[in-house]
N, C-alpha and C positions, 0 to 999 in steps of 0.2 A: 069165276073166281071172285071172292069178295074184295071190295076196296080196302077193307081193314087188313086182310092178309097181304095184299099187294104192298100196302104202306109199310107193314112190318118187314116184309122182304127187303124193300128198298132201304129202310132204316138200318137193317142188319148190315147191308153192304156199306152204307155210310160210316157206321161206327167201326166196322172191321178196318176200313181204309184209314179212318182217323187214328185208331189205336196203332196200326202198323207204323204210320209216319211218326207218331209221338214216341213210340218205343225206340225206333231207329234214330230219332231226333234228326230226321232227314227225309225229304220226299215231298209229294204233291197231294194234299188232301182235297183241294177244291174241285178238280175235274171229276174224280170218282163220286164225290157227294152230289155234284150237279147232274151227273149221268145216271145215278142209281135208279131213278124211276124208269128211264128208258131201258136200262139193262134188265130190269125186272120183267118188263113186258116182252122185250126182245127174246128173253130166255124161253118163253112159252112158244115162240115161233120157230126157234132154232131146231134143226134136225141134225143132231150130232150123237156120237157114241163114244163116251170117255174111255170105254174099255178097248177101243181101237181108234186111235187118233189118225190112222192112215186110211180109214174107210173112204173109198173113192168118191162116193156120191153124198158125202156129208156137206152141209152148209159150211162155207168158210167165213170166219169172223176175224177181221183185221182191226187192230187198235192202232190207228195212225198216230194218235197222240201217245207215244210210248211212255210219257211221264205219268199217265193215268194207271200206273201199275197197281195201285191199291184196288182199283176196280177189277183189273184183269185177274189178279191172284185170288181175290174174293170169289169171283165167278168160277174160276177153275176149281177151287175147293168145293164150292157149293154144288157144282155140276157132277163132281165125282172123279175128276182127274187126279193124278198122283201129286197133289199139292195139299199137304196136311195143315192143320192149325199150327203145328210146331213150325212148319216151313214159313207160314205167314208171320209168326212171331219173330222169325229170323230175317225179316225183310231187310234188304240192303246190307246184309252181313256177309263176310267172306265165306266162300264155299256153300252158300245157301242156294236153294232152288229158286229164290225170289230176289234176283238182282234188281238194281235201280231202274233199269229199262228191260222189258222182256226180250229174251234171246231164244231164237229157234234152236232146237236140239239140246237146250239146257233145261228148259222147263216143259214138262208134259202138257200138251195142249196148245202151245204157242205155234201159230201157223207160219209166222215169218218174223225175222228181226226187222223192226221198222226204223228205230234210231232217230235220225234227224226228221224234223217235221216235214210233212208232205210225202215222205217215202211210202207210208202205208196206203195213201190214196192211190198212188201209182201201182203199188203191189196188188191192191184189190182189183184194179183194172186188169192187171196181168192174170190174176186168178180167173177173172170173168172171161178173158180172152181164151185162156187154156180150156175153160169149161165149154165155151162155144165150139172150139175146134174138136174137143172130145165128143161133144154132142153130134157134130157132123160125121165123125168117124163111127160112133157106136150107136147113135140113135137117141131121140128125145125121151124114149121110155127108159133108157139106161142112165143118162146123165140129165138130171132135172133139178139140181140143187141151186141155191142162191149164194151170192157173195155179198156179205154185209161189211161195211166199213164205218167205224166210229171216228169222227174227226172233229177238229175245232177251228177256231178263228186262225190260229197260227198255221195250221195245215193249209188253209185256203189262201193265206197270204204268200206262201212259198210258190215260186214259179212252176215247180214240178207238178203241182196239183192241176194247174190249168192245162199244161201239156198233156197230162194223162187223161183228164176228164174230156178234153176236146177229142182225144182218140176214142174214148168210150162212146161219146155221142156220135161220132162219125161212123163207128161200127155198129151203132144201135144195140148196145149190150144190155138187153132187157133182163138179164140175170143179175145185174149190179144194183145194190141199194146202198147209197151213202147217207149216213145219218150225221148231220152237222149240229154239233153242240154249240149253239149260237148264244154264248153268254156275254159277248161283247167285252171280254176281259183278256188282256195279255199281261206279261210281267210288269210292264211299265205303267199299266193303268187301263183306262177305257180305250177300246180299239179306235175310237174317233180321233185320237191324237195322231194316228198315222194311216188311217184306213177309212174310206167313206164310200166304197163302191156298193152297188146293189147286187148282192149275190144271186138273188132270184133271177134278175135279168141276165146276168152272165150265163147261168145254167139254162135258162130258156133259149138263149142264143146258140148254145152248143148241143141242142137236141136232147135235153133232159126233161123228164116230167118232174116238176117241183111241187112239193107238198109242204105247207107251212102249218106248224102245230105249236101248242103249249107243251113243252117238254116235261112238264110235271103233271099233266092230265092223262091219267091212265087210259081213259076211253079214246082220246084223240091219238095217243101213241099206238094203241091197238088197231084203230081204224086205218091209220096211215100205213102200218106194216102190212095189214091185210090188202089194202089197195095196191101197195108196191108189188105184191106177189102176182098181181094180175096185169101189171103194166106192160106195155109194148115197146118201151124204150127205157134207158137207164133212169134211175130215180134218185133225186136228192130230197131228203126230208130235212127241212130247216126247223129245228126244235129250239124254241126260245127257252133258255134255262137261266137259273141263277147259280153262279159258281159258289161252291161251299154251301149248297142247299141243306138246310137243317142245322147249320151252325147257329148257336144261340144269339150271338151279336155280330158275327162276321159274315153272315150270308150275303153274297153279292159283292164282297170285297176282293180286290186283287191280292190282298195279303194272305188269302187262303191258297193261292196258286202253288207256291213253292216252299212253304215252311210249315212246321207243325202248328196245330191250332192252340196248343197249350192245355195243360191238365184241367185248369178251371173251365175253359171254354168247352172242352169235351164233356166234362161232368154236367155242365149246365145244358148242353145240347141233348145229352141222353135223357136227362130229367124232363126236359120239355117234350121229348118224344115218347115218354112213358117207359123208358128203359132204366134199368138199375144203374145209377151213376158210379157205383162202386165196382162194377164188373167190367172186365175187358175181354176182348176176343170171344164174344159170346155168339153162338149160333143155336137158337132154339130148335128143338127137334122137329116141330112142324115146319119151320123155315127150310131146314135141310131137305126135308121130304118134298116140299113144294118146288125146290130148284133141281133136285136130283135127276140126272139124265141117264143113269146107268141102265135101268130096266127098259125104258122106252127106246133108248138108243140101240141097245142090242137087238130088240125086237124089229126095229126099222131096218137095221143092217141085214138081219137074217132074212127078212121078207124080200129085200132087194136082191140078195144073193140067190134066193130060190127062183127069182123071176128071170135070171140070166140064162140064155141059151148056151149050149156048149161052144158054139161058134163065137159068141160074144166073149165068153170066158177066155177062149184061146187068143182073141185079139187083145184083150186086156193084158194077158200074160206076156204076149210078145212086146207090147208097148212098155210094160213095167220092167222087163228084163231084156234090154236090147243086146244083141249078140254082135259086139264090135269086131269079133274075129271073122265075121262073115263079109266084112268090107273088102271089096276088090279095088285096091288103090291104083291110080293111073301109073303107067310106066313112062318114065322120062328118059329112058336110055338112048333114044334117038335124037334127043334135043341137044342143041349146042348151048343155048342160053334162053332163059325165060324169067320174067319178073315173078317174084314169089307171090304177088297178088294174083297173077294169072295161074300159077300152079295150084294155088289155094282154091281157085274157082273150080278146077277139075276135081280136086280132093273133096270139096264140099258136095259136089254132085255125086261122087262115088259113095260118100257116106250116106247121103239121102236115099240113094237107090237101095241100099242094104238095110237102113234103119228107118222104119216107117214113122217113128216119133221124132225125127230130126227135122227141125224147121227153124226159120229165123228171117232176118232182114236187116235193112240198113236205114240210117237216118237220111234218106233221100240221096244216097250215094252208091246205090247198088251197081250202076255201070262202071264207076271208078273203083269201088271196093272189090268188084268182081264177086258178088255174093248171090247172084240170082240162081235159083234152082230151076234148071231148064225143064220146061213142059210139066211143071208141078203146080201151076195155078197160083192164084192170089188168095191170101187169107181173107175171110175165115173158112172158105171152102178148099183152099190150097195152102201150100207151105211157104209161100213168099209173103212176108209181112212188110207192108209199107208203113214204117213208123212216122214218116214225115220228119221235118227238121226239129226234132225233139230228143236230143241225145240223152238228157237226164232221165226223162220218163221212159225212153226206150230201154235203158239199162235196168231201171227198177221194175218195169213191166216184165222184162225177160227173167229177172231174178225170181219173180213169183211163178212164172210159167215153168221154170225149171223145178220148182218145188211142188207143182201141182200133183205130180205122181205118175205122169205118163210120158213126158216129153223132155228132149234135150234141145235147148234153144240157144241160138247164137245171135249176137247183135253186132253191128258194124258201123264204122265211121272213119274219117281221117284220124291218124294218131294224134295230131295236135288238138283235135276236138274232144279227146278223152278228158280234157279239163272240165268239160261240161257234165261229165257223168262220174267224176271221181267219187262222190259220196256213195253212189250205188255200187261202184266197184269195191269200195272199202267194206260195205255191208256184205257183199258176196264173199269176200275173204273172211270176214269175221264169222259168218254163218256157214262157211264151207258149201256155198251154192255153186254147183259145177257149170256156171254159165261160160260160154266161149265168146270172148271179145275179139273181134277181128278189126285190126287197126292198120290201115295202109298208108302209103306215102310217109315212110318211116324216118327220113333224115333230111339233110341238106340236098339229097337227091331229088326232092320235090322241085327244086330249081327255080323257074321263073316266078312262081307264086310268092316267093320271097320269105322273109323272116317271120311274118305272121302265120305262115303255114308250115314252118320247118320246126319239128318237135325236138329241140336241142336237149331239153332237160327231162323229157318224159320217161325215157328208159330208166333213168336213175330213180325217178319218183316211184314208178311201179315196181321196180326191183326192191325198193325199200319197204314195200307193203307186205307184211307177213301173210303166209298162206295164200299167196297169189303168184302164179307161175307165168312168166313172160317168155315166150318163144320168139326169137328173131332168127329165122332159118337163113343159112348161107346160100341155099339153092333149093331146087324143087324136091330133091331127095331128102334133104334134111327136113323139109316141110312135111313130107309124108311121115317120117319118123317122129316128128314133133306131135302130130295128131295121134299117133299110136301111143305115145307117152302120156298125152293129155287125157286120153280115155281111161287111164289107170289111176288118175288122181281124183280124189274126192275134194276138189277145190276149184275155184275159178281159174281159167287160163286165158292168156292173151296171145294172139298171133300177130306179130308186128311185121308187116310185109312191105316189100319194095315196090315202088312205081316203075323203076328202071329194070331192064333185063339183067340177070345175074348168070354168069357162066356156070354150067353144071360141073360139079366137082367129080374127080375120078372116084370110082366106087372102091375106095380103100381107106382103111383107118389103121394107124399104128397101134393104138390102144384105146379102149373105151367105146362108149356108144352115145348117141344122141339122148337116150333115156337117162343117162347120167348127168345130163345138163352141159357137160363139157367133155371133150375127148382130145387125145393126141392125134392130130390129123397127119402131120408130116414129122418124121423123126430122123435125125441124122446123127451118125456117130461123132463123138467128141464135140457136141454142140456146146457153145458158150452163151447162146442167146435163145430165149423163148419169146415168140410173138403170139399174143392172144388177141382174138377178134371175134365178132359176131356179124351175121348178116352180110351186107355188101362188102364189108372190110376183110372178110376171110380170104377171098381170092387176091385182094391186095396184099395181104400178109404172105400168102404163098409166093406170089411173084417177087415180093421184096426179099423173102428168104432165099430164093433162087439167085437173085442178083447179088445178095450179100456173100453168097458162097464163092462167087467169082472174085470177090475181093478178099477172100480168106477168112470171112466171118461165118461160122457155121450156126444155123438157126433152126430150131424146131418151131412148128406151128400148131397152136391149140385153137380149135373152134369151140365157141361157147354159145350154143343155140339157146340155152336156158340157164342164165346165171343163178337163178333161184334154186334149181335142182342141183347145180354144181356145188354150191356152198353146203348142201346137205350131205354130200359124200364124205366118207371117212377120210382121215388124214392119209392113210396108205394109198388110197385111190388117187387123191389129189397130187401126191408126190410122184406117182407114176406118170401122171399127165404133165405136171410141171416139174421139170428136173430142178431140184434145189441147188444144183451147182451152176445153173445158168442165170444170167441177168434177164429179168422178165420185163418185157414191154407190152403194153396193151394199146390197141388202136381202135378207135370208134368215132364215127362222124356224129358224135353227140357229146354230152358232158362227160360221162364215163368215169366219174370219180370213184364209184364203187369198186373198180378194178384194182384200186390200191390195196385191197384185201390180199391180192396176190402179186401185183406188179410193182416193180421199182419205179417205173415211169409210165405215165399214161399220156398218149397223144390223142387229145379229144378237142372238143369245141369250147371256147371261152367267150364266144359272141353268139348272137342269134341268127347268124347266117346272112345271106344277101339274096337279091333277086338277079338271077342270071341262069343260063343253061347249066344243067347239073354238072357236066364235065368241067366247065369253067370253075364252078364252085369247089369241086374236089381238088382242083389244082390250086385255087386261091387259098384254101384253108389247109393245104399240106397233106392231102390224102392221095398222094401219088407215090410210085416206086422211088423215083429220084429224091423226092422230099423226105421220105421215111429213111432211105439209106443215109442221107446226110445227117438227119437227126440222130439216128442210132449210132453212127460212127462218132459223132460229136459227144454223145452221152456215154459212150464206152470209154 
């Protein structure tokens, strides 16, 4: 391919991006213009099919710098995805296909929602890990694609990128190619004001092959990508670039990062490159043809499909369409009491036995989280993933593994450490990624470890997150029903489990089911009180209701294993569960303020807890039958 055509292709991307941002009067032209040469050459290496963005053996391309949307949408249009010039002209407008940052499921061809800087690097590691595991299951002749990630200085300054890349190096993910747009510019100016590390040495130390190039030299870019395909370890291509490359007077300036260039600057830039300064959103016919992937992509996928044996096709079908009805859940009918982290362990193993694509792991806490899949080996040959003490990367990696197309992946840590992965949990909710988060040690029941490890506010935080479903089961049986409900949701779910043993509830419900999020567990005639609770406080509520009856106060008990599902129920259902004629009390060994949606009074935590045996703490903070009776009588 001639250098003249490559330059024209790159400039077409540059000016599409500049026109987008100018018309919207909002956005980031600098990164797309700086990356345009790399994107042009990378395009010729990519094996994708725009007519089927779910083709299993396609190369994955992740844009970790989500602000580089001008580049993303230009490429999607040029390749042949369902992103038209009209869509590009509506950049950052309401209801357009081209929002300010790319969103999975919203725009055709976007592999994953990256959002905050660094997420995309971890996502690309997740795609590469999923690809490696798929390769082990199906064979290297079936799965042999690459995972590419475009990132910048900001991505590599975020801690999540180091967590994820260290994992990639440890696992020797030779299918991963990270292209670092090293323009030494961030919003505040030159990176030297806050950053002085040697990125090459960092990646050398974590088992990456590092290639350094001029990011505007087409030959060097092509050679680096060719070499990366043959690498025996993950690859980092450090491409030195100029932000805003091609801008007439602003090339290399941090002022191109997050603001329109201005009409005069764009006209001068186009004129300098030999483009008509009076035309906007122009894609010459020969340029569209040079980028277009529709014909070659369809041919590549058809050839791949024809190469598959019937046995391989059957394996792929089973992985892509898991039969959750085939799960034989454990029976806890002979148990007196069991911690929900322990019942969860049995449930996880039952799921894994029936679902071949079910795998996951913990951030170095599998023995405490109870998340090990017995006799199923260690990743990448087995199903137990050892993420190490890297909560944030773990969650972002698992997000991508869940979107790969074959697997259902869980991640686990102590509930209090969910703080370290909240951005990835939020992205999972935003993008409806069905990751299963397992969080144990759920309350002041953690005990002696003290307030640093007691997640007082975390239930409220995650219940406030839209499209995220938090299950806090009261016993082993509610735990089983919670998993059944979770598999019917196209959204992330969290299982918040106890460290301490919880008594098994009697197998009876007055009205409703766990799948409704809340249900009437105990109903008494002429009740004047309703007590709501979740998790370990449900049995406390039952015992309190029994004790209140002896004092002439009649109470119903409502279990709320999933507050998020419960608030989605219609008014009629909720009023059958919570008798409107009763005074409603909620009990939770946490903040619990969200219960005021239903409750007149909430008995929760207003401190961070303390360090002592769990039973002493429940007594100290008022979570005993005697204490609740006194409070309810006083408040009545």
